N, C-alpha and C positions, 0 to 999 in steps of 0.2 A: 907181545901177546899179553892180554889182560885176563887174569883168572881169579874168580872168586872162590874162596875155600869155605865150604860149609861143613864143619865137623859135627859129629854126633853119634849117638848109639843107633839111631834109626831102628828102634825096637817097638813097633815097626815104623817104616817110612809112612808119611801121611800127606794129605793135601796141603797142610800148612807148610811143610818143607818145600813142596813143589812150588807153591805160590811165592814163597820167599825167594827161591832160586830164580824163578822167571822174572820177578820184579827186579832183582839185582842185575840180571842180564841186561834188562832194558835201561834202568835208571843209572846204572854205573857204567854203561857202555862196555860190558865185558865180552870177551870172545867165548869164554866157557865158565861154567861153575862146576867145581869138583866136589862131589859128596864124599867126604873123608869118613868112611865107616870105621868107627873106632873099635879096636880089639877089646877095650874096656875103659870106661870113664872112671878115673880115680875118685870122682865125687859122687858116683852113683853105686848103689849096692849091686853085687853080682847076682843076688837072688832075683829070679824072674827074667834074667837077661838071656835072650836067645843066642845060640852059637853064632860066631862071626860069619861063617859061611852062609847061614840062613838069612841073616840080616842083609848081607851084601847081595845075595841073590834076590831078595825082596826089592831092594833099591834098583838093581839092574832091570828087573822085570817091569817095575813102575816106569822107569825112564824109557825103556824100549817102547812102551805103549804111547809115548809122547811123540815119537818119530823125529827126534832131533839129536844131533851129535854134539850139541853145545852143552848138554848136561851129562856129566860123566860120573859113574860110581867107581870108587877105588878103595882098596884096603892097604894103601901104600904104607900106613903106619906099621902094619904087621911086617912088611918087607924091610923097612928101614930101622925097625926096632925101637920106635919111640912110643911113649905113653902120654907125655904131657904136650900140650899145644905149643908151648914155647920151644921145646926141643924139635917138634915136627916142623915148625916154621923155619928154624935155623937150618935143618937138613934140606928142606925143599928149596930154600934160597940158594944153597950151595949146588944142589942137583940141577936147578933150572935158573941159572944166573940171568937169563935174558927175559924171564917172565916177570910181569908186574902183578904181584899177588895182592888181594884184598881179603881180609878175614870178615866173613859174614856171620852175624849172630842176631838172635832175638833180644829184646829188651831184658828178658829174664837172665840172659848170659851177662849182660852189662851189670845188672843188679848184683850178681854173684861173683863178678870178676875179682874182687878182693881176695877170694879164696883160691884163685888160680895160682899155680906155681910161677913165680917170677913174672907176674903180670906186667910190671913196669918195664921189663926187658921186651916183653911181647909187643907192647904198644909202640915200641921204638923200631920194631922190625918191619911191620906192614901197616898200611892204613886199615881202619875198621869201619864197617858199615853196620849200623844197628837198625833193625826193623822192629816195629811195634808188636807187642803181645799183650792181650787183655790182662789187666791186673798187675802188670809189671812196669808199664811206661812211666808212671809217676815216680815210684821208688827208684827206677833206674836213672831217670833224667835229673832227679833232685838228690840222688845219693852221693856218697863220699867219692866214689870213683869218677862219676861225671863231673863233680866239683873239681877234683884234681886235674882232670883232662880238659876242663873248660877252655883253656887258652888254645887248644888244638882242634876245637870243634869247627867244622866248616858248615856253611848254610846248605840246606838241601838242594838249592838251585845249582850248587857246584858239584853235585854228586857225580856227574859225568866225567869229571876230571880227577876224581879221588884216586884212581889207580896210578895216576902220574904224580901224586903228591909225595913229598919226602916225609916219612913218618917221624914223629907222631902226628897223625891226622885222623879225624873220624867225622862221620856224619850220621845223623838220625834221619831216616827216610820215612816220612808219614805215608801210611798205606792202609788199605782195608785190613781189618784184623780178623784173624782166624783163631777161635778159641779151642780148636781141637787139640788133643794131646795124646801122645803115645800111651801114657798111663791109662787114660780113659779107654782107648782102643783095646788095650790088653784086658782091662777089667770087663769090657763088653764081650770080648771073645771068650772070656772065662765064664760068662753067663751071670756075672754078679750085677752088672748095671750100676755099680756104685761109683760115684764121682770121686776120684782120688787126687786130682791135680788141678 
């Protein structure tokens, strides 16, 4: 079984997340994408973060409306007691030894990966699929992390086999870009209309 892992706060979930997951299903030939709704992102402030139960319910409601069982919302990090991606991946690989995982992320995640805990261990655990995000693609693809990982980059035409690759391996998937952000949605819901991300 091939499973894409899309981690995030989903505060709230939005169309950009859904588009990324659906594109990953198709291009990476995945069986499922799991939305890992994080109890708390160590790199994001707690202020303005909706409770986990509310964020999880929001993702589940959005996915139910799509009528597919291939997109799954889970708060498994809360149950296994992990906070950092590298620890979550280690536990998931032990819990599901026959699943081929792929970590899904936007270009903004790749640009910031140097701040992630033990990121060099992370990239040796599972292949990575990076999707474009306006304003981050250049810095991500020409940044220090992409330079370090350059020997492991696969061409986009090989994306369908990424889940079968022995890590480290990663691919950048060109795709239509969605500029929507959770920060903007929260600001809009608060009535400010101010662009903050």
